[in-house]
Every structure is written in structure tokens, then in C-alpha cells.
C-alpha positions, 0 to 999 in steps of 0.5 A: 499498499504506497499511500497508506502508512504502516499501522501505529505510525502518524505523520506529523503535517502542517499544523500540528509540528509547531505545538511538536517544535513548542512542546522541543523548544520548553523541554530543551530551555529546563533541559539546560536551566538543570546542567543537562547536555544533549546526547543522539544516539542511533536509532538501530543498536546490536540486539544483546543490548537492550536483552541485557539492558531493558531485561529478557523477562520483559514484555519489551524483548519478549513481545515487543522489539523490532529485529532484524538481521542486517546484511553483515547477518548480525541481530540489530534492534529498533531501540525500544527506549533510549536508557539503554542506548544512553549508557553504551555509549556513556561507556564507549566514549568513556564520559565516565572519565570525565568530571561526575555527575555526568548529565544528559538530555536526548529526543527522538523517536523508538519503536515498540510492536505494542498495540495502537491506542491514543496517544500511544503509537509503534513508533512511538517520540520521547524526551529522556534525561541521564544521571551518570555517578551518583547515589545521593538522593538528592538526584533522585529528586533533582529528576523527578522534579525537573520532570514536573517543572517542565510539565508546569511550564506547559501548563500542565499542572494537575498531572500526579507524580507516584512515587516507588521503591523497587528495592536492590539486589539486597532486597530482590530475595526477600520479594522474590520469596513473599511474592511466590508464596503470593501467588502459588495457589493461584498459579493457575490463574495466571496468563501465560506469560505470567506462569512464566514469570513465576518462576523467572522474575515473579516482580514482573506480574505486578506489570502485567496489563490483564485483567486477572492478573491485574486483579490477582495482583491489587493484595500481593506484597509491594517491594516496599514491604520489603527493602533491605535498611540501606533502601529505606533511608534511600527512600525516605531521604528521597521522599524528604528532599522532594517535601523540601522542593515542595514538589507534591507526591503520592507514595504509591507501594504497587508501582512497579517499572515495566524494565528490569534495570531498576532499582531502589527509586521508580516514578511515574507521571500520570494523566488520568484523562488520555486514555486508557493508559493514563502515564505521561512519562517516569523512570527510576534508579538503576544503579546496576544498568552500566554493570550489566552493560560492560562498565563498572559499578557505578550509579545512574537515574533516569526518565523518559517522557513521552512526546505523543502524550504530552501534547495530547495533555495539552490538547485535552486542556486547551494548552496548546498555544496559538502559534503562528506558522506561515509568513510574517510577509506577503509579496503580491505583484502585478505584472512580468516587471514587477514580479521580477522586481519583487523576487529581488526583494523577497530574497533581500528580506529572507537575508534580513531574517524577514519571513517572507513569502510570495506568489507562484501560480500566477494569481491574480493582485485579488486572489493575492490578496485573499491568500496572504489573510489566509497563509495570516500574513501579518504583512503584505507588499504590493508592487505594481507598475504604478509603485515602479515608477514612483520607487516604493511599495504599498505596504498593507497591515493585515491586522489593522487594515492600514496602507502605506507606501514606503520608499522601496530602498526601505522597505526591508528597515521599516518591516524589521522595526514593525516585526520587532515591535510585534515581537516586544 
């Protein structure tokens, strides 16, 4: 089907893409304000990176990855998430040799073979931040504060921050034992995937989205019930730092992130009005991930935010600002010689940084004026034979409806002054 896009993908068209640019601009400013620097990693990586990093028992690795063999027979996967890739880049490029902690941010497309639904696609886009080299609980609080600050700057002030601790390798044996004892009487009622997880990683059962497994998990032991003293102390300090920053949060003892690399702090941000999948972002600490990917024991924490779901939440609340996308100036001409002169003037305007355009369809002057109004030009330059003879142009203010003559040599200067006044 040459004229149909693949299921689970979307075209981001003019009129929509400006919303994305607005959100991306706010995100980049917030990340810089918090001292994060941008990193860009490849869209595909060696499959083993995600198996080791994300976890072979996760839904992502078991069912959702886009994996293929390249012409050299290597197994390649389109990135389903970007944390493992950033860890790989951190190690390969020896960023650990510089000042620590290293604070990075990224944005770009991810790929998962999932069931498409509102705000969720098979090719989707995420912002993310990662911090390497510090286990201080204040860093956990900073990452969550950054995320909530970003949402606040977009006007999304009614989102809920849910926080939990999933423990560490010292806690996990106790969690595993408690969960297996709890689920043993109901083992036959679990879905096929969770029956397999019962032995391999029963914590994954808590993240299952099937109705029966979710129902059975409601009264299951929580990770908070099984924390070791170090994890309990760390989590209490994280909560205190959040209170110190004035960041509201909900302690959600049933929260389990869907990736195996999480340790200690885990969190999600919920927007209940955007569909069955209410999360617009989340993250947590992953102190063992760098080591699992071939490095030394370097602590890390990060967050990932879904751009499609952020925009959906903003649209539901009427928070998308009016964004002008068309040219500021439209140049309407009448006749061959004025058209040639107008083409030269168009180049001068663009060289001066004035967003401008002109007619290429041979429209009448009246039709050009209608088109200028349709593309929401702020000003229209009218250039005909009479204006050329007088060495001027007619400049029409499309908002006020007023019109005046401006000397040809002054038009660029006048327009820049007018447009700078509009932006003040």
C-alpha cells in the first residue's frame, strides 16, 4: 500500500508540527536550566544491548522489539527505549573519565510493536534525561523536580507524581520469595506470560496489564514491605528532598516499572484523562545497568517522557498556544517586471531574517491578497508598475487594514522595525 502509512505510525503535518516544536523548545530550555547536555544516539543498536539492559523477561524484549538481521548477519534492533543506548554511549566514549556526575538529555523516536491506542504508537517519541555517577538521594529528587517543572511550564499543573522504591539486589530475594508464596495458590489463574515469570522474575507479574493478573496482584506484597535498611533510608531521604523542593507526590506501593534495570527509586507521572494508559512519563534509578552493559559499578538515574501523550494531555486541557506558522510578510505583484523585482526583494527580506513568501501560481492581485490573508501574513507588500515608477511599494498592515507607501530602499528596514515591535 504505497499511499498508506504502517499501522501504529503517524504523519506529523504542518499545523501539528508547530505544537511539537513548541514542546521541544520548552523541554530543551528546562534541561539546560538544570545543567543537562544533549546526546544523540543511533536509532538502532545491537540486539544484545537491549536484552541485557532492558531485561529478557520484560514485555519489550519478549514481544515488542523490532529486530532484524543486517546484511552482515548481525542481529539489530530499532531502539525500544534510549537509556540502554545512552549507557552504551557513556561507556564507549569514556564519559566516565570526565567530571561526575554526567547529566545528559535526548529526544527522538523509539519503536515497539504494541497495540496502538490514544497517544501510543509503534513509532513514538520521547524526551529523556540520564544522570551517571551519583547515588545521592537529592539527585533522585532533582530528576523528578525537573520533570514536574517541565510539565508546569507547559501548563500541565494537574498531573500526579507517583513514587515507589523497588529495592536493590539485596532486597530482591525477599521480594521474590514473598511474591511466589502469595501467587502460588493462584498460579493456574495467571496468564501464560506470568506463569513463566513466576519462576524467573515474579516482580514482573505486578506489571502485567491483563485484567485477571492485575486483580490478583492487588493484595500482593509490595517492594516497600521488603526493603533493606539502606534502601529504606535512601527512599525516606528522597521523599524528604521532594518535600523540601515543594514537589507534591503520591506514595504508590504497587508501582513497578516495566524494565528490569530499575533499582531503588521508581516513579511515574499520571494524566488520567488521556485514555487507558494514563502515564505521560516515568523513570527511576538503575544502579546496576552500567555494570550489566559492560562497565563498572556506576550509579545512574533517568526519566523518559512521551511526547505524543504530552501533546494529547495539553490538547485535552486547551493548553496549546496560538502558534503562527506562515510567513510574516507576503509579497503580491502585478505584472512581469514587478514580479521580477519582487523576487529580488524577497531575497533581500529573507537575507535580513524576515520570514516572507510570494505567489508562484500566476494569481491575480486580488487572489494574492486573499491568499495572504489565508496564510495569516502580518504584512503584505504590493508591487505593481505604478509603484515601480515611483520607486516605492505599498505596505498593507493585514491586522489593522491600513496601507501606506514606503520607499523601495527602506522597505526591509521598515518591516524589520515593525516586526520587532510585534515581538516586544
